[in-house]
C-alpha positions, 0 to 999 in steps of 0.5 A: 834635899837642901844645898848648903853654901859655905863662904869663907875668906882666907888669909893671904898666903894660906891657900895651900893650907886651906886646901889641905884641910878642906881635902880632909874635911870632904873625906870626913863629910862623905861618911856623914849621915845624909850627905849627898855630894859636895865640892870646893870652889874659889872666886875667879877674881879672888883666890882667897874667896872660897865656897863649899857647896854641899847637898844634904838629904835634909836640913836635919842631916846638915844640922847633925854634921854642923854640930858634929865633933868632926866639923868642930875640929875642922873649924878649929883648924881653919879658924886661924887662917880665916879673915872673918867668920864663915857665912852659911846659906841653906837653899831648897828648891 
């Protein structure tokens, strides 16, 4: 199993737009092969600093989702509201 942490900084006033897109993403991700669990978080000191922490059965399962057309569509939808490119960190025990 691996954990994937995705860190994003969203534009001012775009919080509700981001949250709506992320709800749709989590619904889609649940059906991805190898997906175990996930949740969205926001920095308590900066609501525009967001984190998604997911668990995958393997790095290969994450790579399949990472390169999927579903994830590409979601990234295209949020790209205009991001302040910078997302940072992705993979963790293992």
